[in-house]
N, C-alpha and C positions, 0 to 999 in steps of 0.2 A: 255559662253555657251559650248564651246568646252571642257573646264576642267570639267564642270558639267556632260557632257555626258560621259567622261572617267570615272568619279567617279561612275556613276550609273551602268555602265557595270562592273566595278571592284567590287562594292559592291554586285551585283547579283552573281558574281562568288564566292566571299568569303562566302556569305550566303549559297549557294548551297554546298560548301565544308564543312561548319559546319554541315549541315543537314545530310550529308552522312558520317560523321566521328564520332568516339567515342570521348567523351568529358571527359577530366580529367585535373586536375592541382593541384598544392600545395594548401592545403585546411584548412579553418577554419570550421570544420565539413565537409559539402560538398559545402560550398561557397568557391570561389577562395580566396587565400591569398591576391591577389591584381589584378588589371586590368590595362593592359598597361605595357610595358617593363620598362619605366622609374619609374613608381610608384612601380613596383615589386622590383626594385633595392633598394627601401627604405622600403621594407616589408609591403607596403600598407599604410604607414604613409603619410599624405599630404592632408587631407580634407581642410586644410587652405592654401595650397601651390598650386597656380594656374597652374604652368608650366607643371605638370605631370597629368593633369586631363582629357585628351582627351577621353580615353577609360573608360567609366563608372565611372568617378570621380565625384567631386562636380559639378553639372550642373551650379551653379552660377559662377564658375571659367572660364567657356568657353568664356565669353565675353572678357576676357583678353588675350586669346591665339592668336588672329589674324587668318588669313587664314592658314589652315594646313591640311595635309593628312598624314596618317600613316598606313602601313601594317606591320604585325608581324606574327611570327610563334613560337609556344611553343613546346618543347620536354619535356615530363614528364615521369619520371621513378619511379613509386611507387612499393615498395616491401611489400607484405601483406601475412600474414600467420596466422594459428591458431594451437594451441597445446592442445590436450585432454590428461589429466592424470587421471588414474584410470580406471579399467576394468568395462565394462558394467555389471550391476547386473543380467540382464536376467529376472527380476521379471515381472510378467504379469502387463500390463498397464504402464510400464516405457518406456522411450525413450532414451536409451544410445547411445553414439557415439563411433566409433572406436578410439582407442588410437593412439597417435603419432602426428607428425607435418605435415601439408599439406600447401604448398605454392600456392598462386594464380599464374596461368600461364601468365596472361596478364601483361606485364612488361613495355612496351613503348607505349606512345600515342603522337600524334601530333595534334595541334589545331591552326588554323589561327585566327587572330584578325584584325579588321579594324576600322578606325575612320577618320572622316573629320569634319572640322569646317570652317564656313564662317561668316565673319562680315557682317551684314546687313546694319549697319551704325555705327556711333561712339559709340553708347550705347547698341547695341543689336547684338546677334549672333544666328545662327542655326547650329546644329551639328547632325551627324549620327554616331553611333557606333555599331559594331557587335562583340559579345564576348560570352563566355560560362562559365558554372559551371560544376564541375565534382567531382569525388572522391568516388562515390558509384558504383564501377565496380569491380567485382570479378569473377574468373573462376577457380574453383577447380576441378582437374581431379579425377576420381574414384580411390579408393585405395582398393586393393584386391577384385576387382569386384563390389564394392559398392560405391555410392556417399556419400557425407558428411552426409546426413540425411537418409541413408539406401536404397536409390533407386538403383536397379541393374544397374551397368555399366553406371551410370548417371553423366554427368558433372553437377556441382552445382555452382550457382552464380547468380548475378544480373548485369544488364547493364542499368545504368541511365545516360542520357545526357540531358543537358539543354542549350538551345541557346537563345540569346536575341538580339533584334534590338531596339536600343534606338534612339528616336527623341527628341532633346533637344532645348529649347529656353532659352536664358539668357538675362537679362536686367540690366544695370548698372544705378541704381536710383540716385546715386551721386558719387562723386569722390572716396569715401571710402566704398561704399556699393553696392552689387549686389545680385540679386536673379535669380534662375533658376528653370525650371520645365522640367521633362523628361516623355514622354509617352513610356512605355515599352511593346513591343510585344514579347511574349515568345512561344517557341516550346520545347517540351520535349518528349523523347521516353523512353520506359522501357521494359525490358524483365527479367523474372525469370525462372531459370532452376533447376531441381532436388530437388524441395521442395514439391513434391506431397504427401510425407508421412505425411504432416500436414493436409491432407484432413479431418481427423477426427475432426479437430478444426475449419474447414472453414464453412462459410454459403453457399458456392457454390464451391465444389471441382473442378468443370470443369473450373472455372475461377481463379485458384490458381497458376498454374505452367505450363511451357512448351507450352505457347500459342504464341510464337514468340514476335516480337516487337509490342508494341501498342504505339499510338501517342496521344498527348494532346496539346492544344493551349490555350493561355490566355493573359490577359492584366493587367497592373499595372501602378503605377505612382511613381515618385521620385521628391522631392522638395529639394532645396539647398539654402544656404545663405553663402556669403563670406563678411567679414568686415575687415577693416584696423583699428586696435585699436590705433596704433601709427606708427611712421616711420618704426619700425623694427618688430612689432608684428601684426600678422593677426589671425583671428578666422574663423573657418568654421564649418558648420553643414549641415547634410542631413538626410532626412527621406524617406525611401522607403516603400510603402504600401505592403501588401500581394499581390502577383500576383495570380489572380484567374484563375485556369486552368480547362479545361474540364476534365472529368473523364477518367481513364484507364479502360474502360469497360471490356477488356479481362482479367483484374486482379481485378475484383470486389469482388472476394472471397479471396483476399489477403489484399488489402489496406482498412483501416477503412473508413467508410462512402461510401461504395459501389464503391471503386476505386478512391476516391478523393486523389489528391496529389498536393495541392497548394504549392506555394513557399513562405516561411515565410517573414514577415516584418523585416526590419533592421533600425537602426539609428546610426549615427556617429557624434561625435563632436571632434574638435581638434584645436591645436594652431600651428603656425609656427613662428619661430624666425629667421629673416634675420640679422645675426650678422654683416655682412659687404657685400661687393659686391661679395665675393667668397663663403661664408659659409651660409647655411640654415639648421636649425634643426626643425624637426616636431615631434609632438606627437599626437596620436589619441586614442580615446576610441570608440569601436564599440559594439553594442548589436545585436545579432541575435536571433530572437524569434522562435526557433524551436517548442515551445509548441503551436504556432498558428495552427500547422498541426497535426491532430489526428493520421494520418497514420505514422508520424515520431515520435511523442511523447508518444502515448499510451503505457502503460506498459503491459507486458505479465502476464496473470493470468491463472493458470491451471484449467481444467474443474472440478477437484475434489480436496477436501481438504485432509489433511494427513489421516484423519479417514475414507476416502472413500465417505464422503457426498458431494453432489454437491457444488461447489464453487459459492456463490452468486455474486462474482466480475467478474466471467468469462463471456465473450461475444465472440461469434464465430468470426473468422477472416472475415473481410469484412463488419461487422456491424458497427454502429456508435461508439460503445465502444470496438470494436475488437482490438486485440493486434497490436501495431506498433513496432518501434525500441526502444522505451523508452528514446529517446533523451531529454535532458534538454536545456533550454535557455543557451547561453554562452556569457560571456564578453570577448572581445578581446582587447589587449593592444599593441599598435604599436609605435615604435620610429624609426626615420630615419634621416640621414644626407646627405647633398649634397655639394660637393666642386667643384667650377668652376675656380680655380686659376691656372690651367695649360692651356696653349694656345691650343684652339680648343678641349679641353677635359673637360668633367664633370664626376666626380666620385661620387658614391653613396654607402651607406651601411645602413642596417636596421635590426631590430629584432622585432619579433612578438610573443606574448604568448596569448593563449586562454584557457578558462576553458575546462575541459573534458566533452563532451556532453553525453558520454555513461556511464551509471551506471553499477556497478559490477553485479547487479541482471539481467542485460539484455544482457549478452554476447552471449547467445545461438543464438538469431536471428541476432545479429550483426556480427556473422561470415560472413554473406552476405555483410555487409556494415561496415567494420572496420575503420570508420573515427575517429581514436583515436589521431591524431596528435595535439600536443599542442604548440610546439616551432618551429620557422622558423628563420634561419639566412640567410641574403641576401647580395649580392654584385652586383653592376651594374656600367655601364659607358656609356657615349655617346661620339661619335667622330663627330665633325662638319666637313663636307666635302667641303663646299664652302661658299662664302659670301651670297648666296641665302638662307641659313639656312638648306639645305639638310643635313641629319645626319643619322648615324647608332647608334643603341642602343642595349645594351646587359644587361642581368640580369641572375644571378645564384642564385638558392635557394637550401638550404640544410635544411632538417628537420630530426633531429636525432631520433633514434628509440624510439617509445612510445608504451605502451601496457596497456591493462586492463584485469584483471584476476578475474574470479568469478566462481560460481558453476553452473553445469548443473541442472536446476530446475526440470528436467523431469526424473531423475534417482536417486535411493536411495540405500543405503547400505542394502544388503539382511539380514545380521545377525541382524542389528539394527531394521529392519522392523519387524522381527519375534517377537521382544520385544515391538513393538508398537511405536518405535522411527523412524521418517522419517528423516534420516540423509543423506545429499547429498553424492553421491558416486563418482562423477567426477568433476574435475575442467577444465575450458576452459580459455585459454589465447589467446586473439587476439592481433596482433602486426603489426606495420607498420613503415616504414621509407620512405623517399622521397628525390629525387633530381630532379631539374628542370633547364632547360636552355631555355632562350627566346631571340630572336633577332628581331629587327624591323628597318624599314627604314621610315623616315619622310621627307616630302618635302613641 
């Protein structure tokens, strides 16, 4: 009872810290690359490897962990910028951007994580985990007296944070098979700044920009399976439902479906191969269904066609079919290795590759959320401190620069327009690279 009391106090403090902090981490779109320091050292591979599953891993694996607690903190350094090439046409009805390169000012973020697992008996366990998602955070300073989208002296950007509390139950149905279920409670906050110039495209310009932080709450579930196919090979799978969130009422003129911003469903399958007592290799495939969410996946259509006629595909921002960020579903491929052949040390490495969620046609809006990362390279290690199992864990993540380049769909070459040809006048390139360091202590 004493240990449980300590846990409840600690978890409350960690959750409070999450709610008051900005959320960001190396990302598959805006989902975290991995959850938990050990799993991050393997680039998120390990749905079939139970040892690294405490923080939002496969819930079916938790019954194999034993009693365990873990605290961690993550330092994340994203470098985001956009470059506009080509002068504004100045034509009536166009929306040109100032040329040049602008970097996002927000460079360093910190985020705590926490997890605990208790065996209820030989065949079942209960677990709690607190963690977050991030990656949609930008802060562009005004240039020559104007913000990115032309607002006078306006900072431009968005701030999205998502925090989760997982309550998991796992049951081992036989020696080789276990199942798990997780109830997910979610909290998210959002703010948009400097985008008031899109008011002409909004269903409610008063709920479009500069309304401070708004909050939303929601629930979802996750199911997991872990099976031992042979002495050396295990298989794992999980499915997480869409997390249904309350609406961002203060931004009902921005997000499609009157401020709706649910969290998309995901599923993962993978294999782990334990070559011997020292080596483990893991490979995962993950699917993130961003098209579940209209405010994330809806494409941008202009109010008018090239000939000046109304565009039948256009819907105002905030309506059911209003523009989103145009993100597509992505496939994520992860491989990782773990070596425990050095006394009191465990070494890890991993690589992850995901599809590009952002289409070239959608770069204008995605200046706000340049989640363009596709590749992550990771290293990690654990140092056992005593015979009780207390340990320190480290993970390093490097994501090399990635970019998407496309045309500004709202500006056209003036000379070509005089001849009736609507030729794009500007190109926009959004670019990002990342580095991340995480440390955790388990006992």
